[in-house]
C-alpha positions in Angstrom: 115.4 103.9 66.8 116.8 100.4 66.4 117.6 100.3 70.1 114.1 101.3 70.9 112.7 98.5 68.8 115.0 96.0 70.6 113.4 97.0 73.9 109.9 96.1 72.8 108.4 93.1 74.6 107.3 89.9 72.9 103.6 90.8 73.5 104.2 94.2 71.9 105.7 92.6 68.8 102.7 90.2 68.5 100.3 93.2 68.9 102.2 95.2 66.2 102.3 92.2 63.7 98.6 91.4 64.3 97.6 95.0 63.7 99.7 95.0 60.4 97.9 91.8 59.4 94.5 93.3 60.0 95.3 96.5 58.1 96.8 94.5 55.2 93.6 92.5 55.2 91.7 95.7 54.9 93.7 96.6 51.8 93.1 93.1 50.3 89.3 93.4 51.0 89.2 96.8 49.4 90.7 95.4 46.2 88.4 92.4 46.4 91.1 89.8 46.8 88.7 87.7 49.0 90.3 84.3 48.4 93.8 85.5 49.1 92.4 87.4 52.1 90.9 84.1 53.6 94.2 82.2 53.2 96.2 85.2 54.5 94.0 85.5 57.6 94.1 81.7 58.2 97.9 81.5 58.1 98.4 84.7 60.1 95.9 83.6 62.9 97.6 80.2 63.1 101.1 81.7 63.4 100.3 84.6 65.7 98.1 82.6 68.0 100.6 79.8 68.6 102.7 81.6 71.2 99.6 82.8 73.0 98.1 79.3 73.1 101.4 78.0 74.3 101.4 80.4 77.2 97.8 79.5 78.1 98.6 75.8 78.1 101.6 76.4 80.3 99.4 78.3 82.8 96.8 75.5 82.8 99.6 72.9 83.5 100.7 75.0 86.4 97.1 75.0 87.7 96.2 78.6 86.8 92.7 78.5 85.4 91.4 81.9 84.4 89.9 83.9 81.6 93.0 83.1 79.5 91.4 79.7 79.0 88.3 81.4 77.6 90.5 83.4 75.2 92.3 80.2 74.0 89.0 78.5 73.3 87.7 81.6 71.5 90.8 81.7 69.3 90.6 78.0 68.4 86.9 78.3 67.8 87.4 81.3 65.5 89.9 79.4 63.5 87.7 76.2 63.2 84.6 78.2 62.3 86.4 80.4 59.7 85.9 83.6 61.8 89.6 84.4 61.4 89.2 88.2 61.7 87.4 87.8 65.0 90.2 85.5 66.1 92.9 88.0 65.1 91.1 90.7 67.0 91.1 88.5 70.1 94.9 88.0 69.6 95.3 91.8 69.3 93.2 92.3 72.4 95.4 89.9 74.5 98.7 91.1 73.3 97.7 94.7 73.1 96.1 94.6 76.5 99.3 93.2 78.0 101.3 95.9 76.2 99.0 98.6 77.6 99.3 97.0 81.0 103.1 97.1 80.8 103.0 100.8 79.9 100.6 101.5 82.7 102.8 99.6 85.2 105.8 101.7 84.2 103.8 104.9 84.6 102.5 103.8 88.0 106.1 102.9 89.2 107.5 106.3 88.2 107.5 107.7 91.7 109.0 104.5 93.1 111.9 104.5 90.6 112.6 108.2 90.8 114.6 107.7 94.0 116.7 105.0 92.3 117.5 107.4 89.5 118.9 109.9 92.0 121.2 107.3 93.6 124.8 108.5 93.3 127.3 106.1 91.8 130.6 108.0 92.1 132.3 110.3 94.6 135.4 112.6 94.7 137.7 111.3 97.4 140.5 113.5 98.7 143.8 111.7 99.5 146.8 113.8 100.5 145.2 116.8 98.9 144.6 115.0 95.5 141.1 114.5 94.1 140.3 111.0 93.0 137.0 110.1 91.1 136.1 106.7 92.7 133.1 104.4 92.6 130.8 105.0 95.6 131.5 101.5 97.0 135.2 102.5 97.4 134.3 105.2 100.0 135.2 104.1 103.5 134.3 105.6 106.9 136.4 108.7 107.8 137.4 109.3 104.1 137.3 113.0 103.0 134.8 113.6 100.2 134.5 116.7 98.1 130.9 117.7 97.3 130.6 120.2 94.4 127.7 122.6 94.0 124.7 121.0 92.2 125.7 117.4 93.0 124.1 114.7 95.1 125.8 113.9 98.4 126.9 110.3 98.0 127.3 109.1 101.7 126.2 110.2 105.2 128.8 112.5 106.6 129.8 115.5 108.7 131.0 118.8 107.1 134.6 119.6 107.9 135.1 122.6 105.5 132.7 124.9 103.7 129.1 126.1 104.0 126.2 125.6 101.7 122.4 125.3 101.2 121.4 121.6 101.0 118.1 120.5 99.4 116.7 117.7 101.6 113.3 117.5 100.0 114.0 114.0 98.6 114.3 112.6 102.1 112.4 114.9 104.4 109.8 116.6 102.2 111.1 120.0 103.4 110.8 122.3 100.4 113.2 125.0 101.7 117.0 124.2 101.4 118.7 124.0 104.8 121.8 126.0 105.8 124.7 123.6 106.4 128.0 124.6 108.0 131.1 123.0 109.6 130.2 120.3 112.2 126.7 119.7 110.8 125.6 116.3 109.4 124.5 115.8 105.8 122.6 112.8 104.4 123.2 110.8 101.3 120.7 111.5 98.5 120.3 115.2 99.4 121.6 117.8 97.0 124.3 120.4 97.6 122.8 123.5 95.9 125.3 126.3 96.4 128.8 126.3 97.9 131.5 123.6 97.9 131.7 121.2 100.8 134.2 118.8 102.2 132.7 116.1 104.4 134.1 113.2 106.4 132.2 110.0 105.7 130.4 108.6 108.7 129.0 105.5 106.9 129.8 103.4 103.8 127.5 104.0 100.9 125.7 100.7 101.5 124.8 101.7 105.0 123.9 105.3 104.3 120.4 106.6 104.8 119.7 106.9 101.1 120.8 103.3 100.4 118.3 102.0 103.0 115.5 103.9 101.2 116.6 102.7 97.8 116.5 99.1 99.1 112.9 99.7 100.4 111.9 101.1 97.0 113.3 98.0 95.2 111.4 95.7 97.5 108.2 97.7 96.8 108.6 97.7 93.0 109.0 93.9 92.9 106.1 92.9 95.0 102.9 91.2 93.9 99.6 92.0 95.7 97.3 89.5 97.3 94.4 91.3 95.5 95.7 89.7 92.3 94.9 86.3 93.9 91.5 87.7 94.8 91.0 88.6 91.1 92.1 85.1 90.1 89.3 83.6 92.3 86.8 85.8 90.5 88.4 84.7 87.2 87.7 81.0 88.0 84.1 81.8 88.9 83.7 83.9 85.8 85.2 81.2 83.6 82.7 78.7 84.8 79.8 81.1 84.3 81.1 81.8 80.7 81.1 78.1 79.8 77.6 77.7 81.3 76.3 80.5 79.2 78.0 79.1 76.2 76.4 75.7 76.8 73.0 77.3 77.2 73.5 79.1 73.9 74.3 75.8 72.2 71.3 74.0 73.8 68.8 76.7 72.8 70.1 77.7 69.3 72.5 75.0 68.2 74.6 77.8 66.7 78.4 77.6 67.1 78.8 81.2 65.8 76.7 82.5 68.8 78.7 80.3 71.1 81.9 81.8 69.7 80.5 85.3 70.2 79.8 84.5 73.8 83.3 83.3 74.3 84.8 86.3 72.5 83.1 88.9 74.7 84.2 86.9 77.8 87.9 87.2 77.2 88.9 90.0 79.5 92.4 88.8 80.4 93.8 92.4 80.6 90.9 93.1 83.0 92.4 90.7 85.5 95.9 91.9 84.7 94.7 95.5 85.3 94.0 94.7 89.0 97.7 94.9 90.1 97.9 98.3 88.3 95.6 99.8 90.9 97.8 98.3 93.7 101.1 99.5 92.1 99.5 102.9 91.4 98.5 103.2 95.1 102.1 102.2 96.1 103.4 104.9 93.7 101.0 107.5 95.1 102.2 106.6 98.6 105.9 106.9 97.6 105.1 110.4 96.3 103.7 111.3 99.7 106.9 110.0 101.4 105.7 106.5 102.3 107.4 103.4 101.0 105.2 100.2 100.9 107.4 97.2 100.6 104.7 94.7 99.6 101.5 95.4 97.7 99.8 93.0 100.1 100.4 95.5 102.9 98.2 98.1 101.1 95.3 95.6 100.9 95.8 94.5 104.6 95.9 98.2 105.8 92.5 98.8 104.2 91.0 96.2 106.5 92.7 97.5 109.7 90.3 98.2 112.6 92.8 99.2 115.3 96.2 101.0 115.5 98.8 100.8 118.2 101.3 103.6 118.5 104.7 103.7 120.3 105.2 107.0 122.1 108.8 108.0 122.0 110.0 109.0 118.5 106.5 108.2 117.0 104.0 110.4 118.8 106.8 112.5 120.2 109.9 113.8 118.4 112.2 111.4 120.2 114.7 114.1 121.0 114.9 116.5 124.0 113.8 120.0 123.3 113.6 123.2 125.4 110.3 123.1 127.2 110.6 126.0 129.6 113.2 128.5 131.1 112.9 129.3 134.8 114.4 132.5 136.3 115.0 132.3 140.1 117.0 135.5 140.5 115.3 138.6 139.1 117.2 140.1 136.2 119.4 137.1 135.5 120.0 136.5 131.8 119.6 132.7 132.1 119.1 131.9 128.4 122.0 134.1 127.3 124.6 133.0 129.9 123.6 129.3 129.8 123.6 129.1 126.0 127.0 130.9 125.8 128.4 128.3 128.1 126.8 125.5 126.0 128.5 126.8 122.8 131.6 124.9 123.9 129.8 121.6 124.7 129.2 118.6 122.5 126.3 117.2 124.6 123.0 116.6 122.7 121.1 118.8 125.2 123.6 121.6 124.6 123.1 121.4 120.8 119.4 121.6 121.3 119.6 124.5 123.7 122.0 126.5 121.6 119.7 126.1 118.6 116.8 127.3 120.7 118.7 130.3 122.0 119.7 131.4 118.5 116.2 131.2 117.3 115.1 133.4 120.2 117.9 135.9 119.7 119.7 135.3 123.0 122.6 137.4 124.1 126.1 135.9 123.4 128.8 136.3 126.0 132.5 135.8 125.7 133.4 132.8 127.9 136.9 132.5 129.6 138.4 129.5 131.2 135.8 127.2 129.8 135.7 123.6 131.1 133.4 120.7 130.4 133.0 118.0 133.1 131.7 115.0 131.1 128.3 113.9 132.2 127.9 116.7 134.8 128.0 120.2 133.1 130.1 123.1 132.0 132.0 125.8 133.8 133.2 129.2 132.5 133.8 132.8 133.4 132.1 136.0 132.1 133.9 139.2 133.1 135.6 137.3 135.9 132.4 136.0 137.3 132.2 132.1 137.5 129.1 130.3 136.2 128.1 126.7 136.3 125.5 125.1 134.0 124.8 121.5 134.7 123.0 118.8 136.6 121.2 119.4 140.0 123.6 117.1 141.8 126.7 118.8 140.2 125.6 122.2 141.4 124.8 120.8 144.8 128.3 119.1 145.0 129.9 122.4 143.9 128.6 124.0 147.1 125.8 126.1 145.6 122.8 126.7 147.9 119.6 125.1 146.7 116.2 125.9 148.2 113.7 123.1 149.3 111.1 124.4 146.8 113.6 124.0 143.9 114.3 120.4 145.1 110.6 119.6 145.2 110.0 121.0 141.7 113.0 119.1 140.5 111.7 115.8 141.8 108.2 116.5 140.3 109.6 117.3 136.9 111.7 114.1 136.9 108.6 112.1 137.6 107.0 113.7 134.5 109.9 112.6 132.4 111.5 116.0 132.0 115.2 116.8 132.3 116.3 120.0 134.1 119.7 121.7 133.8 120.5 124.4 136.3 122.5 127.7 136.0 124.3 129.0 139.1 127.0 131.5 139.9 129.5 131.0 142.7 126.8 131.5 145.4 123.3 130.6 144.2 121.1 129.1 141.5 120.1 131.7 139.0 117.6 129.7 136.9 117.0 126.4 135.1 116.3 125.1 131.6 113.7 122.4 131.3 114.0 119.8 128.5 111.2 117.5 127.4 110.4 115.2 124.5 108.0 117.3 122.5 104.7 115.9 121.1 104.5 116.1 117.3 102.4 119.0 116.2 100.3 116.9 113.9 99.6 114.1 116.4 96.4 115.5 117.9 94.6 115.9 114.6 95.8 112.4 113.6 94.1 110.7 116.5 91.0 112.9 116.2 90.5 111.8 112.6 91.3 108.1 113.3 88.9 107.8 116.2 86.0 110.1 115.1 86.1 110.0 111.3 87.3 106.4 110.6 86.3 104.7 113.9 89.7 103.2 114.4 90.5 101.9 117.9 93.8 103.6 119.0 96.2 102.6 121.8 99.4 104.3 122.9 102.0 101.9 124.3 105.3 103.0 125.9 108.1 101.9 128.1 107.9 105.3 129.9 106.3 105.8 133.3 102.5 106.1 133.7 102.8 109.8 134.6 104.7 110.6 131.4 102.4 108.5 129.3 99.3 110.1 130.9 100.6 113.6 130.2 101.3 112.9 126.5 97.9 111.1 126.1 96.1 114.1 127.5 97.8 116.4 125.0 96.8 114.4 122.0 93.4 113.2 123.1 94.0 109.4 123.1 92.1 107.5 125.7 93.8 104.1 125.8 97.3 103.9 127.2 99.7 101.2 128.4 102.8 102.4 130.1 106.0 100.6 131.3 105.8 98.1 128.4 108.7 95.9 127.5 109.1 94.7 123.9 107.5 91.3 124.6 104.6 93.1 126.3 104.0 95.2 123.2 103.7 91.9 121.2 101.2 90.6 123.7 99.2 93.8 123.3 99.1 93.4 119.5 97.6 89.9 120.0 95.1 91.1 122.5 94.0 94.0 120.5 93.6 91.9 117.4 91.3 89.5 119.2 89.0 92.2 120.6 89.0 94.9 117.8 90.2 93.1 114.6 93.2 93.6 112.3 96.0 95.6 113.9 98.5 98.1 112.5 101.5 98.8 114.7 103.3 102.2 114.4 106.8 102.6 115.9 110.3 103.8 115.2 112.8 102.1 117.5 114.5 98.8 117.8 112.3 97.8 120.7 109.3 98.2 118.4 110.5 95.7 115.9 108.9 92.6 117.4 105.5 94.3 117.6 105.9 95.6 114.1 106.5 92.0 112.9 103.6 90.6 114.8 101.0 93.1 113.7 98.9 92.6 110.6 100.6 95.7 109.2 103.8 97.2 110.6 104.4 100.9 110.0 107.8 102.4 110.8 108.8 106.1 111.2 112.2 106.1 109.6 113.2 109.7 110.6 115.8 108.4 113.1 117.2 105.7 110.8 116.6 102.6 112.9 117.1 99.8 110.5 115.7 97.1 112.8 112.2 98.8 112.7 112.4 99.7 109.0 113.6 96.2 108.0 110.7 94.6 110.0 107.9 96.9 109.0 105.7 96.5 105.9 105.4 100.2 105.4 108.1 102.9 106.0 107.4 106.6 106.5 110.5 108.4 105.3 109.2 111.9 106.0 109.3 113.0 109.6 105.6 113.3 110.0 103.1 111.1 111.9 100.2 112.5 109.8 101.5 110.2 107.0 99.9 107.3 108.8 96.4 108.5 108.0 97.5 109.5 104.5 98.6 106.0 103.6 95.5 104.6 105.3 93.3 106.7 103.1 95.3 105.7 100.0 94.9 102.0 101.0 91.1 102.4 101.4 90.7 104.1 98.0 93.2 101.9 96.2 91.4 98.7 97.2 88.1 100.3 96.3 89.4 101.2 92.8 90.8 97.7 92.4 87.6 96.0 93.3 85.6 98.3 91.1 87.9 97.2 88.2 87.1 93.6 88.9 83.3 94.0 89.2 82.9 96.6 86.3 84.9 94.4 83.9 83.1 91.2 84.8 79.7 92.9 84.9 80.1 94.5 81.4 81.3 91.2 80.0 78.3 89.3 81.4 75.9 91.8 79.8 77.7 91.5 76.5 77.5 87.7 76.8 73.7 87.9 77.1 73.5 90.1 74.0 75.7 87.6 72.2 73.5 84.7 73.3 70.5 86.5 71.8 72.3 87.0 68.5 72.8 90.8 68.7 76.6 90.6 68.8 78.8 88.8 66.2 82.2 87.3 67.1 84.0 90.2 65.4 81.8 92.9 67.0 82.2 91.1 70.4 86.0 91.1 70.1 86.1 94.8 69.4 83.7 95.5 72.2 85.7 93.5 74.7 88.9 95.3 73.7 87.1 98.5 74.7 86.0 97.0 78.0 89.6 96.0 78.9 91.1 99.4 78.0 88.4 101.1 80.1 89.1 99.0 83.2 92.9 99.5 82.9 92.5 103.2 82.6 90.1 103.1 85.6 92.7 101.3 87.7 95.2 104.2 87.0 92.9 106.5 89.0 94.8 105.3 92.0 97.7 107.5 90.9 95.6 110.6 91.6 94.1 109.7 94.9 93.5 112.7 97.1 94.3 112.4 100.8 93.4 115.9 102.1 
């Protein structure tokens, strides 16, 4: 309990002591110790208000004029006019409001800090068969690390012994644990849920995937939103209006008590402090959806975006070759079974993709004899003494296999379309082929339909690929505007041109060549599924789940968050102005006004927390 008390903020202690003073005053009033009560309230107000007044004066010296100034004048006025209880309620309002704001902030940051709490700090390193419990920073590349069941994987690595189910939901959003066996990669921050694994570290802890995300979270939690500055502007205007109404009250009624009542109901300091709660809540909501916003200002800027530019490879598409089609040129040939059996012995990226596809489609598996891989060309092997070759067009041609003109024509056409073709042949002829292509994300078409039709956002796809490839992808997803063959500097120029014609621009990309455009755009959004640190470091917003639909989710969150933040500003100021008019007319006393304003501040703070529950569906 003592440790908990030590963690209380200064404002919280002021609020607690002020509340104790008010309650004690109630006891003194009940037993009719009125003279003692006046002295007690005078001394208490003087002592408790000093730190608050000191803080207000410091703000004024720094040039920060806001509703704090109104609060300071109200406290001094209450002391001079003998309205000490009203003054104490104002002190309680300021300190209590800041305490409530601190609590609300901590609640809003929960999703942001949850990743930090999962960050592993130790690892079990295996040296000469002996297990050593070491700090995570002592793990080096190629070290062997033991991963026990139920523990967080500390670094990115490859499995060298064991098999298990790994929960990757913290990084990918995939709710079903993934089967992991020898030779497969595992990422830091994921959880080993069943068997014991031994992995070889591929990166140091500071360079691992999870460490990058943690760094993004820390940046996000420490940011300050520009909308706070917008609220400060309203605060200056509101302060002027307050003093004008106070002056009018004095001119009409010559009643300092009424003037004090006007000042007391116009002290919504927590109202202005509540504005960043909406922004932090929106950032927290985004983090829960798998989107890290580095700077609260990016959320406000995203809400004003009128155009979005999308890189193609790795953003609109998956950025990795996948099986597009299997052609059979000789009737009855088991192209998928023979080719995938040959590829089982290959380490090529296309081979891994094809073997996975073949397993998912229950392909036959054949015993391969005399296997050989010719790096960069293909693989050779025998099945029941029959020789087979699976590789590039030129490699099969060089090996003396007869290739028809129609196959050559189709090959050239598919190359123009950006597809990769690998051919299977026996010792005499081509039996078939496997076509690989960069697959379009399944959620891309709906994304562009919603952006263009529902939100009237101008969309443009930019890519370094050929016009033919770009046109094919564009037709699949329904995007009208395409620029192909773009170099990084040309992407930057397109960002500038689009901004001039259509307004604020968001750039969405994933690769190193997108980094300049991400930096140039009003808002840069990076897809971090491939771990490119150049793009994620440059971007304002990072999508850590491998889904492009998160773009529209964070856009909706931005729109609704800014709307909630502005509502907080206008509702708080509006209610305060109404209360000031009633105070001017004599219907509200200083004490009643202080209590009323406390209610207004609490209402606005709770309203700002609605951003935690924003729906994006």
